[in-house]
MIZA-227289 format. One record per residue: residue number from 1; residue in one letter; x, z, y of N, C-alpha, C in turn. Coordinates in nm, 3 decimals, decimal comma. Example, Ala and Ser with C-alpha at 12.3 -4.5 7.8 and 13.67 -1.06 7.14 Angstrom:
<nodes>
node nr 1&rest A&n_u 1,319&n_w 0,780&n_v -0,569&ca_u 1,230&ca_w 0,780&ca_v -0,450&c_u 1,320&c_w 0,780&c_v -0,330
node nr 2&rest S&n_u 1,285&n_w 0,708&n_v -0,225&ca_u 1,367&ca_w 0,714&ca_v -0,106&c_u 1,290&c_w 0,787&c_v 0,003
</nodes>
This chain:
<nodes>
node nr 1&rest X&n_u 2,139&n_w -0,681&n_v 2,925&ca_u 2,149&ca_w -0,616&ca_v 2,794&c_u 2,119&c_w -0,719&c_v 2,685
node nr 2&rest X&n_u 2,197&n_w -0,721&n_v 2,583&ca_u 2,180&ca_w -0,814&ca_v 2,473&c_u 2,070&c_w -0,761&c_v 2,381
node nr 3&rest X&n_u 1,958&n_w -0,833&n_v 2,371&ca_u 1,845&ca_w -0,785&ca_v 2,292&c_u 1,871&c_w -0,791&c_v 2,143
node nr 4&rest X&n_u 1,965&n_w -0,873&n_v 2,100&ca_u 1,996&ca_w -0,882&ca_v 1,958&c_u 2,059&c_w -0,753&c_v 1,905
node nr 5&rest X&n_u 2,124&n_w -0,677&n_v 1,993&ca_u 2,188&ca_w -0,553&ca_v 1,948&c_u 2,113&c_w -0,429&c_v 1,991
node nr 6&rest X&n_u 1,999&n_w -0,442&n_v 2,058&ca_u 1,923&ca_w -0,324&ca_v 2,100&c_u 1,856&c_w -0,259&c_v 1,979
node nr 7&rest X&n_u 1,836&n_w -0,129&n_v 1,988&ca_u 1,778&ca_w -0,052&ca_v 1,879&c_u 1,646&c_w 0,006&c_v 1,925
node nr 8&rest X&n_u 1,543&n_w -0,010&n_v 1,844&ca_u 1,414&ca_w 0,051&ca_v 1,872&c_u 1,421&c_w 0,195&c_v 1,822
node nr 9&rest X&n_u 1,438&n_w 0,288&n_v 1,914&ca_u 1,458&ca_w 0,428&ca_v 1,876&c_u 1,335&c_w 0,488&c_v 1,810
node nr 10&rest X&n_u 1,217&n_w 0,444&n_v 1,851&ca_u 1,095&ca_w 0,498&ca_v 1,790&c_u 1,087&c_w 0,456&c_v 1,643
node nr 11&rest X&n_u 1,117&n_w 0,328&n_v 1,613&ca_u 1,115&ca_w 0,283&ca_v 1,474&c_u 1,222&c_w 0,353&c_v 1,392
node nr 12&rest X&n_u 1,338&n_w 0,373&n_v 1,452&ca_u 1,445&ca_w 0,442&ca_v 1,382&c_u 1,404&c_w 0,585&c_v 1,350
node nr 13&rest X&n_u 1,343&n_w 0,654&n_v 1,446&ca_u 1,298&ca_w 0,791&ca_v 1,422&c_u 1,190&c_w 0,796&c_v 1,315
node nr 14&rest X&n_u 1,099&n_w 0,698&n_v 1,314&ca_u 0,996&ca_w 0,692&ca_v 1,210&c_u 1,059&c_w 0,678&c_v 1,073
node nr 15&rest X&n_u 1,162&n_w 0,594&n_v 1,063&ca_u 1,229&ca_w 0,576&ca_v 0,934&c_u 1,301&c_w 0,704&c_v 0,892
node nr 16&rest X&n_u 1,361&n_w 0,773&n_v 0,985&ca_u 1,429&ca_w 0,898&ca_v 0,953&c_u 1,332&c_w 1,008&c_v 0,912
node nr 17&rest X&n_u 1,212&n_w 1,006&n_v 0,971&ca_u 1,112&ca_w 1,109&ca_v 0,943&c_u 1,031&c_w 1,082&c_v 0,816
node nr 18&rest X&n_u 1,046&n_w 0,963&n_v 0,759&ca_u 0,968&ca_w 0,927&ca_v 0,640&c_u 0,991&c_w 1,026&c_v 0,527
node nr 19&rest X&n_u 0,886&n_w 1,054&n_v 0,457&ca_u 0,893&ca_w 1,139&ca_v 0,339&c_u 0,827&c_w 1,060&c_v 0,226
node nr 20&rest X&n_u 0,907&n_w 0,979&n_v 0,153&ca_u 0,851&ca_w 0,890&ca_v 0,052&c_u 0,765&c_w 0,960&c_v -0,053
node nr 21&rest X&n_u 0,802&n_w 1,080&n_v -0,094&ca_u 0,721&ca_w 1,150&ca_v -0,194&c_u 0,583&c_w 1,185&c_v -0,139
node nr 22&rest X&n_u 0,576&n_w 1,223&n_v -0,012&ca_u 0,446&ca_w 1,249&ca_v 0,050&c_u 0,364&c_w 1,120&c_v 0,059
node nr 23&rest X&n_u 0,431&n_w 1,009&n_v 0,088&ca_u 0,362&ca_w 0,880&ca_v 0,094&c_u 0,306&c_w 0,843&c_v -0,043
node nr 24&rest X&n_u 0,384&n_w 0,866&n_v -0,148&ca_u 0,337&ca_w 0,836&ca_v -0,284&c_u 0,217&c_w 0,924&c_v -0,317
node nr 25&rest X&n_u 0,223&n_w 1,051&n_v -0,282&ca_u 0,110&ca_w 1,142&ca_v -0,308&c_u -0,016&c_w 1,094&c_v -0,237
node nr 26&rest X&n_u -0,002&n_w 1,051&n_v -0,113&ca_u -0,118&ca_w 1,001&ca_v -0,038&c_u -0,174&c_w 0,875&c_v -0,104
node nr 27&rest X&n_u -0,086&n_w 0,786&n_v -0,150&ca_u -0,132&ca_w 0,665&ca_v -0,217&c_u -0,206&c_w 0,697&c_v -0,346
node nr 28&rest X&n_u -0,153&n_w 0,792&n_v -0,424&ca_u -0,218&ca_w 0,829&ca_v -0,550&c_u -0,354&c_w 0,891&c_v -0,521
node nr 29&rest X&n_u -0,364&n_w 0,973&n_v -0,417&ca_u -0,493&ca_w 1,034&ca_v -0,381&c_u -0,595&c_w 0,928&c_v -0,341
node nr 30&rest X&n_u -0,548&n_w 0,815&n_v -0,290&ca_u -0,639&ca_w 0,710&ca_v -0,244&c_u -0,684&c_w 0,618&c_v -0,357
node nr 31&rest X&n_u -0,626&n_w 0,633&n_v -0,476&ca_u -0,665&ca_w 0,547&ca_v -0,588&c_u -0,806&c_w 0,578&c_v -0,635
node nr 32&rest X&n_u -0,875&n_w 0,475&n_v -0,677&ca_u -1,006&ca_w 0,496&ca_v -0,741&c_u -0,980&c_w 0,544&c_v -0,883
node nr 33&rest X&n_u -1,083&n_w 0,590&n_v -0,949&ca_u -1,068&ca_w 0,635&ca_v -1,088&c_u -1,019&c_w 0,520&c_v -1,175
node nr 34&rest X&n_u -1,074&n_w 0,402&n_v -1,155&ca_u -1,032&ca_w 0,285&ca_v -1,232&c_u -0,885&c_w 0,251&c_v -1,209
node nr 35&rest X&n_u -0,841&n_w 0,261&n_v -1,084&ca_u -0,700&ca_w 0,234&ca_v -1,054&c_u -0,609&c_w 0,339&c_v -1,117
node nr 36&rest X&n_u -0,656&n_w 0,463&n_v -1,122&ca_u -0,577&ca_w 0,569&ca_v -1,184&c_u -0,565&c_w 0,543&c_v -1,334
node nr 37&rest X&n_u -0,672&n_w 0,498&n_v -1,396&ca_u -0,668&ca_w 0,463&ca_v -1,538&c_u -0,572&c_w 0,346&c_v -1,560
node nr 38&rest X&n_u -0,578&n_w 0,246&n_v -1,472&ca_u -0,488&ca_w 0,131&ca_v -1,481&c_u -0,342&c_w 0,174&c_v -1,467
node nr 39&rest X&n_u -0,313&n_w 0,263&n_v -1,373&ca_u -0,178&ca_w 0,314&ca_v -1,353&c_u -0,130&c_w 0,388&c_v -1,479
node nr 40&rest X&n_u -0,213&n_w 0,477&n_v -1,531&ca_u -0,176&ca_w 0,554&ca_v -1,649&c_u -0,151&c_w 0,460&c_v -1,768
node nr 41&rest X&n_u -0,236&n_w 0,360&n_v -1,785&ca_u -0,221&ca_w 0,265&ca_v -1,895&c_u -0,091&c_w 0,186&c_v -1,881
node nr 42&rest X&n_u -0,061&n_w 0,140&n_v -1,760&ca_u 0,061&ca_w 0,063&ca_v -1,737&c_u 0,185&c_w 0,147&c_v -1,761
node nr 43&rest X&n_u 0,182&n_w 0,272&n_v -1,718&ca_u 0,297&ca_w 0,360&ca_v -1,739&c_u 0,313&c_w 0,392&c_v -1,888
node nr 44&rest X&n_u 0,201&n_w 0,409&n_v -1,957&ca_u 0,205&ca_w 0,439&ca_v -2,100&c_u 0,269&c_w 0,323&c_v -2,176
node nr 45&rest X&n_u 0,238&n_w 0,200&n_v -2,135&ca_u 0,288&ca_w 0,081&ca_v -2,204&c_u 0,438&c_w 0,060&c_v -2,185
node nr 46&rest X&n_u 0,498&n_w 0,111&n_v -2,078&ca_u 0,641&ca_w 0,089&ca_v -2,056&c_u 0,728&c_w 0,198&c_v -2,116
node nr 47&rest X&n_u 0,667&n_w 0,299&n_v -2,178&ca_u 0,750&ca_w 0,400&ca_v -2,241&c_u 0,807&c_w 0,343&c_v -2,371
node nr 48&rest X&n_u 0,928&n_w 0,382&n_v -2,404&ca_u 0,990&ca_w 0,333&ca_v -2,528&c_u 0,906&c_w 0,369&c_v -2,649
node nr 49&rest X&n_u 0,900&n_w 0,279&n_v -2,745&ca_u 0,821&ca_w 0,297&ca_v -2,868&c_u 0,859&c_w 0,427&c_v -2,938
node nr 50&rest X&n_u 0,759&n_w 0,509&n_v -2,968&ca_u 0,781&ca_w 0,630&ca_v -3,044&c_u 0,838&c_w 0,748&c_v -2,968
node nr 51&rest X&n_u 0,857&n_w 0,735&n_v -2,836&ca_u 0,913&ca_w 0,849&ca_v -2,762&c_u 0,802&c_w 0,918&c_v -2,682
node nr 52&rest X&n_u 0,810&n_w 1,048&n_v -2,679&ca_u 0,715&ca_w 1,126&ca_v -2,599&c_u 0,762&c_w 1,129&c_v -2,454
node nr 53&rest X&n_u 0,667&n_w 1,140&n_v -2,363&ca_u 0,703&ca_w 1,154&ca_v -2,222&c_u 0,750&c_w 1,298&c_v -2,201
node nr 54&rest X&n_u 0,871&n_w 1,311&n_v -2,149&ca_u 0,928&ca_w 1,443&ca_v -2,124&c_u 0,977&c_w 1,449&c_v -1,979
node nr 55&rest X&n_u 1,011&n_w 1,569&n_v -1,938&ca_u 1,066&ca_w 1,587&ca_v -1,804&c_u 1,195&c_w 1,506&c_v -1,788
node nr 56&rest X&n_u 1,271&n_w 1,494&n_v -1,893&ca_u 1,399&ca_w 1,423&ca_v -1,886&c_u 1,381&c_w 1,272&c_v -1,877
node nr 57&rest X&n_u 1,282&n_w 1,216&n_v -1,949&ca_u 1,269&ca_w 1,069&ca_v -1,947&c_u 1,163&c_w 1,017&c_v -1,851
node nr 58&rest X&n_u 1,090&n_w 1,105&n_v -1,785&ca_u 0,987&ca_w 1,062&ca_v -1,690&c_u 1,044&c_w 0,980&c_v -1,574
node nr 59&rest X&n_u 1,156&n_w 1,019&n_v -1,512&ca_u 1,210&ca_w 0,936&ca_v -1,404&c_u 1,240&c_w 0,793&c_v -1,450
node nr 60&rest X&n_u 1,298&n_w 0,777&n_v -1,570&ca_u 1,326&ca_w 0,643&ca_v -1,621&c_u 1,197&c_w 0,567&c_v -1,648
node nr 61&rest X&n_u 1,095&n_w 0,637&n_v -1,696&ca_u 0,965&ca_w 0,575&ca_v -1,720&c_u 0,904&c_w 0,524&c_v -1,589
node nr 62&rest X&n_u 0,910&n_w 0,607&n_v -1,485&ca_u 0,859&ca_w 0,566&ca_v -1,354&c_u 0,936&c_w 0,445&c_v -1,302
node nr 63&rest X&n_u 1,066&n_w 0,444&n_v -1,322&ca_u 1,148&ca_w 0,332&ca_v -1,277&c_u 1,110&c_w 0,204&c_v -1,352
node nr 64&rest X&n_u 1,096&n_w 0,212&n_v -1,485&ca_u 1,056&ca_w 0,094&ca_v -1,562&c_u 0,920&c_w 0,043&c_v -1,519
node nr 65&rest X&n_u 0,827&n_w 0,136&n_v -1,494&ca_u 0,694&ca_w 0,093&ca_v -1,450&c_u 0,703&c_w 0,022&c_v -1,316
node nr 66&rest X&n_u 0,779&n_w 0,078&n_v -1,222&ca_u 0,788&ca_w 0,016&ca_v -1,089&c_u 0,851&c_w -0,123&c_v -1,098
node nr 67&rest X&n_u 0,948&n_w -0,140&n_v -1,187&ca_u 1,012&ca_w -0,271&ca_v -1,205&c_u 0,918&c_w -0,370&c_v -1,273
node nr 68&rest X&n_u 0,822&n_w -0,320&n_v -1,350&ca_u 0,730&ca_w -0,409&ca_v -1,421&c_u 0,622&c_w -0,466&c_v -1,328
node nr 69&rest X&n_u 0,606&n_w -0,406&n_v -1,211&ca_u 0,508&ca_w -0,453&ca_v -1,114&c_u 0,564&c_w -0,568&c_v -1,033
node nr 70&rest X&n_u 0,479&n_w -0,655&n_v -0,988&ca_u 0,524&ca_w -0,764&ca_v -0,900&c_u 0,500&c_w -0,723&c_v -0,756
node nr 71&rest X&n_u 0,556&n_w -0,608&n_v -0,719&ca_u 0,539&ca_w -0,553&ca_v -0,585&c_u 0,629&c_w -0,625&c_v -0,486
node nr 72&rest X&n_u 0,589&n_w -0,629&n_v -0,358&ca_u 0,673&ca_w -0,689&ca_v -0,254&c_u 0,798&c_w -0,605&c_v -0,230
node nr 73&rest X&n_u 0,891&n_w -0,662&n_v -0,157&ca_u 1,016&ca_w -0,592&ca_v -0,125&c_u 0,986&c_w -0,461&c_v -0,054
node nr 74&rest X&n_u 1,074&n_w -0,365&n_v -0,069&ca_u 1,057&ca_w -0,231&ca_v -0,014&c_u 1,074&c_w -0,229&c_v 0,138
node nr 75&rest X&n_u 1,126&n_w -0,335&n_v 0,197&ca_u 1,156&ca_w -0,334&ca_v 0,341&c_u 1,032&c_w -0,326&c_v 0,428
node nr 76&rest X&n_u 0,913&n_w -0,338&n_v 0,369&ca_u 0,790&ca_w -0,319&ca_v 0,445&c_u 0,750&c_w -0,440&c_v 0,528
node nr 77&rest X&n_u 0,823&n_w -0,549&n_v 0,519&ca_u 0,790&ca_w -0,666&ca_v 0,602&c_u 0,688&c_w -0,754&c_v 0,535
node nr 78&rest X&n_u 0,657&n_w -0,730&n_v 0,409&ca_u 0,563&ca_w -0,813&ca_v 0,337&c_u 0,438&c_w -0,735&c_v 0,307
node nr 79&rest X&n_u 0,326&n_w -0,805&n_v 0,303&ca_u 0,199&ca_w -0,743&ca_v 0,268&c_u 0,184&c_w -0,746&c_v 0,117
node nr 80&rest X&n_u 0,119&n_w -0,646&n_v 0,057&ca_u 0,096&ca_w -0,649&ca_v -0,087&c_u 0,010&c_w -0,770&c_v -0,126
node nr 81&rest X&n_u 0,039&n_w -0,826&n_v -0,240&ca_u -0,040&ca_w -0,939&ca_v -0,288&c_u -0,144&c_w -0,886&c_v -0,384
node nr 82&rest X&n_u -0,263&n_w -0,946&n_v -0,382&ca_u -0,367&ca_w -0,901&ca_v -0,473&c_u -0,357&c_w -0,980&c_v -0,601
node nr 83&rest X&n_u -0,386&n_w -0,912&n_v -0,711&ca_u -0,373&ca_w -0,975&ca_v -0,843&c_u -0,496&c_w -1,049&c_v -0,882
</nodes>
């Protein structure tokens, strides 16, 4: 059997079973109060000047905040770097 083309079924099933929103909720619950303040401050700073946060613009705000971070690639192969 050619190992280069073999598929790890357990890893594939884990990826299919992932629920990113649940993962985000767990990460937010694990934040310290100081980290929560830092997150809120960073998100506040990336909102467009003079615009209120609304249900309509919140997704774009979250996207801008995520792009402003120097986070590792989403593929999970890299460890987070400390600032």
